[in-house]
C-alpha positions in Angstrom: 32.3 -59.6 39.8 30.5 -56.5 38.2 30.0 -56.7 34.4 32.2 -54.5 32.3 30.9 -51.4 30.5 31.2 -53.0 27.1 29.0 -55.7 28.1 26.4 -53.4 29.3 26.4 -51.3 26.3 26.1 -54.5 24.1 23.1 -55.7 26.1 21.3 -52.3 25.7 21.8 -52.4 22.0 20.3 -55.9 21.7 17.3 -54.7 23.6 16.8 -51.6 21.5 16.9 -53.7 18.2 14.5 -56.2 19.7 12.0 -53.5 20.6 12.2 -51.1 17.6 13.4 -53.4 14.8 16.4 -52.5 12.5 16.9 -49.1 11.0 15.8 -50.6 7.4 12.6 -51.5 8.9 12.0 -48.0 10.2 12.7 -46.5 6.9 10.3 -48.7 5.0 7.4 -48.4 7.5 4.2 -47.5 5.8 2.6 -44.1 6.5 -0.5 -44.2 8.7 -4.0 -43.2 7.4 -3.8 -39.9 9.3 -0.4 -39.2 7.7 -1.6 -39.9 4.2 -4.8 -37.7 4.9 -2.4 -34.8 5.8 -0.2 -35.1 2.7 -2.5 -33.1 0.4 -2.5 -30.2 3.1 1.3 -30.1 3.1 1.6 -30.1 -0.7 -1.0 -27.2 -0.8 1.0 -25.2 1.8 4.1 -25.6 -0.3 2.3 -24.1 -3.3 0.1 -21.5 -1.7 0.9 -17.7 -1.7 3.4 -16.5 0.9 1.8 -13.4 2.4 2.7 -10.8 5.0 1.9 -7.2 6.0 4.2 -4.1 6.0 3.8 -0.4 7.0 3.5 2.4 4.5 7.0 3.4 4.9 8.7 0.1 4.0 9.8 -0.3 0.4 9.5 -4.0 -0.7 11.8 -4.9 -3.7 11.1 -7.9 -6.1 13.2 -10.3 -4.5 13.3 -9.5 -0.9 13.1 -12.4 1.3 9.6 -13.2 3.0 9.0 -12.0 6.5 6.7 -13.5 9.2 4.2 -10.7 9.7 0.7 -12.0 9.8 -0.8 -9.0 11.3 -0.3 -5.3 11.6 -1.6 -2.6 14.2 -2.5 0.8 12.8 -3.7 4.0 14.2 -6.1 6.7 12.8 -8.1 9.6 13.4 -11.5 10.1 12.2 -11.7 11.6 8.7 -8.1 10.4 8.0 -6.6 7.9 5.6 -4.2 5.4 7.0 -2.0 3.2 4.6 -0.3 -0.2 4.9 0.9 -2.8 2.4 0.1 -6.5 1.6 2.9 -8.4 0.2 2.3 -11.5 -1.9 5.4 -13.7 -2.7 5.3 -16.7 -5.2 6.8 -20.0 -3.9 9.4 -21.7 -5.9 9.5 -23.2 -8.3 5.9 -23.0 -9.6 4.9 -19.4 -9.2 1.3 -18.1 -8.6 -1.5 -17.4 -11.1 -4.8 -15.7 -11.0 -4.0 -13.8 -7.7 -6.6 -11.5 -6.1 -7.3 -9.9 -2.7 -10.3 -8.9 -0.7 -10.9 -7.6 2.8 -13.6 -7.9 5.3 -15.6 -5.0 7.2 -13.7 -3.8 10.1 -15.6 -4.9 13.4 -15.2 -2.6 16.2 -16.5 -1.8 19.8 -20.1 -2.9 20.4 -20.4 -4.1 16.9 -19.5 -0.9 15.1 -18.5 -1.3 11.5 -16.2 0.5 9.1 -17.3 -0.9 5.8 -14.8 -2.4 3.4 -16.0 0.1 0.9 -13.7 2.6 2.7 -10.8 0.5 1.9 -8.9 1.1 -1.5 -6.5 -1.3 -3.0 -3.6 -0.5 -5.5 -1.2 -2.8 -7.0 2.4 -1.5 -7.0 4.0 -1.3 -10.4 7.7 -1.9 -10.5 9.8 0.3 -12.8 13.4 -0.4 -13.8 15.8 2.3 -13.0 18.8 2.1 -15.2 21.0 4.8 -13.2 20.6 5.8 -9.6 20.8 9.3 -8.1 24.2 11.0 -7.9 25.8 10.3 -4.5 27.3 13.2 -2.7 30.2 13.1 -0.2 28.0 13.6 2.9 24.6 11.5 2.6 23.2 9.7 5.6 20.7 8.0 3.2 22.8 7.0 0.0 20.8 6.5 -3.2 20.6 2.9 -4.3 21.8 1.7 -7.8 19.9 0.5 -10.8 17.2 -2.1 -10.3 13.4 -2.7 -10.0 11.5 -0.3 -7.8 7.9 -0.1 -6.8 6.5 3.2 -7.9 3.3 3.7 -9.7 0.0 2.7 -8.0 -2.7 1.0 -10.1 -6.1 1.0 -8.6 -8.2 -2.2 -8.4 -11.3 -0.2 -9.5 -12.1 3.0 -10.9 -12.1 5.5 -8.0 -15.1 7.3 -9.4 -17.4 4.7 -10.6 -16.1 1.8 -8.4 -16.1 -0.4 -11.5 -13.4 -2.9 -12.3 -10.6 -1.5 -14.5 -9.0 -3.4 -17.3 -6.3 -2.6 -19.9 -2.5 -3.1 -20.5 -1.8 -2.4 -16.6 -4.8 -4.1 -15.1 -4.2 -4.5 -11.3 -6.0 -7.7 -10.7 -6.0 -10.7 -11.2 -2.1 -11.0 -11.7 0.4 -13.8 -12.1 3.6 -13.9 -10.2 6.8 -15.5 -11.1 8.4 -17.9 -8.7 10.5 -16.1 -5.9 9.1 -12.7 -6.8 7.2 -10.3 -4.5 4.2 -8.1 -5.4 3.2 -5.5 -2.9 -0.2 -4.1 -2.6 -0.8 -0.6 -1.3 -4.0 -0.2 0.8 -5.7 3.0 1.9 -8.1 2.9 5.0 -10.5 5.8 5.2 -11.9 6.3 8.9 -15.3 8.0 8.4 -16.1 10.9 10.9 -18.9 9.2 12.5 -16.9 6.1 13.5 -16.9 5.3 17.4 -13.5 5.4 18.9 -11.9 2.1 19.6 -10.2 -1.0 18.3 -11.4 -2.5 14.9 -10.3 -5.7 13.2 -10.6 -6.9 9.6 -9.1 -10.2 7.6 -7.5 -9.9 4.4 -7.9 -13.0 2.0 -5.3 -13.7 -0.7 -6.6 -16.1 -3.4 -4.8 -17.8 -6.3 -5.0 -21.0 -8.4 -2.4 -22.4 -6.1 -4.0 -21.7 -2.7 -5.2 -19.0 -0.2 -3.5 -16.9 2.5 -5.1 -14.8 5.2 -3.9 -11.8 7.3 -5.3 -9.7 10.3 -5.3 -5.8 10.3 -6.1 -4.1 13.6 -7.1 -0.4 13.3 -7.2 1.8 16.5 -9.5 4.8 16.0 -8.6 7.7 18.1 -11.4 9.8 19.7 -11.0 13.0 17.5 -11.5 13.9 14.0 -9.2 15.9 11.5 -10.9 19.0 10.2 -11.9 19.3 6.6 -9.7 22.5 6.2 -5.9 22.3 6.4 -3.9 24.6 8.6 -0.8 24.4 6.5 -0.8 26.5 3.2 0.6 24.6 0.5 -0.4 23.4 -3.0 -0.1 20.5 -5.5 0.1 21.2 -9.2 -1.2 19.0 -11.9 1.2 18.1 -14.7 -0.3 15.4 -16.8 -3.5 14.6 -15.2 -6.6 16.8 -16.4 -8.0 19.5 -14.2 -11.3 17.7 -13.6 -13.6 18.0 -10.4 -12.8 14.1 -9.8 -9.2 14.9 -9.7 -9.6 17.9 -7.5 -11.5 15.7 -5.0 -9.0 13.0 -5.1 -6.3 15.5 -4.0 -8.4 17.2 -1.4 -9.4 13.9 0.1 -5.8 13.2 1.0 -5.2 16.8 2.3 -3.6 18.1 -0.9 -4.9 21.6 -2.1 -4.8 21.7 -5.8 -2.9 24.9 -7.2 -5.3 25.3 -10.1 -9.0 25.1 -9.8 -11.8 26.3 -12.1 -13.8 29.1 -10.7 -17.0 27.4 -11.3 -15.7 24.5 -8.9 -14.5 26.7 -6.1 -17.7 27.0 -4.0 -18.6 23.3 -4.2 -15.0 22.3 -3.2 -14.8 24.7 -0.5 -18.2 23.5 1.2 -17.5 19.7 0.7 -13.7 19.0 0.8 -12.1 22.2 2.3 -10.6 24.0 -0.8 -8.3 26.8 1.1 -6.4 28.6 -1.5 -6.0 28.9 -5.3 -3.5 30.3 -7.9 -4.6 33.6 -9.5 -3.7 35.5 -12.6 -1.4 33.7 -15.0 2.2 32.7 -14.9 5.0 35.1 -16.2 6.3 32.8 -18.9 9.5 31.9 -17.0 10.3 28.2 -16.6 13.4 25.9 -16.0 14.5 26.6 -19.6 13.4 30.2 -19.9 14.8 32.8 -17.5 12.8 35.6 -19.1 9.6 36.8 -17.8 6.8 39.0 -19.0 6.4 42.5 -17.7 4.4 43.0 -14.6 0.7 42.9 -15.2 -1.3 46.2 -14.7 -2.7 46.5 -11.2 -6.2 47.0 -12.5 -6.0 43.5 -14.3 -4.9 41.6 -11.1 -7.7 43.4 -9.0 -10.3 42.3 -11.6 -8.9 38.7 -11.7 -8.9 38.2 -7.9 -12.4 39.7 -7.3 -13.9 36.9 -9.3 -12.8 34.2 -6.7 -14.7 33.1 -3.6 -14.0 35.5 -0.8 -12.8 33.1 1.9 -10.0 31.8 -0.3 -6.3 32.6 0.2 -5.1 33.9 -3.2 -1.7 33.6 -4.3 0.3 33.9 -7.5 3.6 32.5 -8.8 4.2 34.9 -11.7 7.8 35.1 -11.5 8.8 32.3 -9.2 11.2 30.5 -11.7 13.3 33.6 -12.6 16.8 32.9 -11.5 
């Protein structure tokens, strides 16, 4: 007679116990030498910085969850700046200390190189907004409420001298509380003589708790942006001093400064494509004063405009804030 199902199950159980031992024996089994050697690596991974990459249009808030994005693909013409972001998140519960970042040269077709000197790092400084913008009835992109938002960009080094910066808002190294993010804004400049093709570089994030690495791929198109700009538009300085260095910083990123010292015009035209300047003076009107001065004499305007470089587009905003 065939044995019952219960008998067969009991027999299988006895065989399993004889081969593998009891469950208690399994739980108390000593780790192998390979497992012991791997434990420090596991512990280091638990405390190392969590890092990923974002494009320049993604806003990263302080407590956003981590994302698995170890690489990014970018596209740039020659003589163009292309941005992206490196995000560092501190693991819980320890946090991170002494965080810093570096990037290698970009290596491209046939060994062509875009030097890491063409890469600029900025730490994104969070500001606390106590009240969001007013929300109107019909808004496709409604304003967000109070909270911490990344806003100001603190350069790692002086953009003029290249020397490390220090002070109250020193960019690096920095510490990071457990669970918080710190995005880094990165500008890549593609020099005019760079061969077209695909380039790769490695970003390295270091800290006292460990290291992280990311890959950046830059595809350089086979054309260059001209120095001059086709769109006639200007950017005004409000708080920054009107110096040659600040003029250049705007022009490099294709912003034409509104006011330029006449002594600087020729240099900025030839080297950075300055295209237009404001002439004469303002009429005195502003957002809190709706009265403007009388129109200036024609002779004064002609005398003022004659002193500028002939190829510049001249404009005035004498009465632009009169309502």
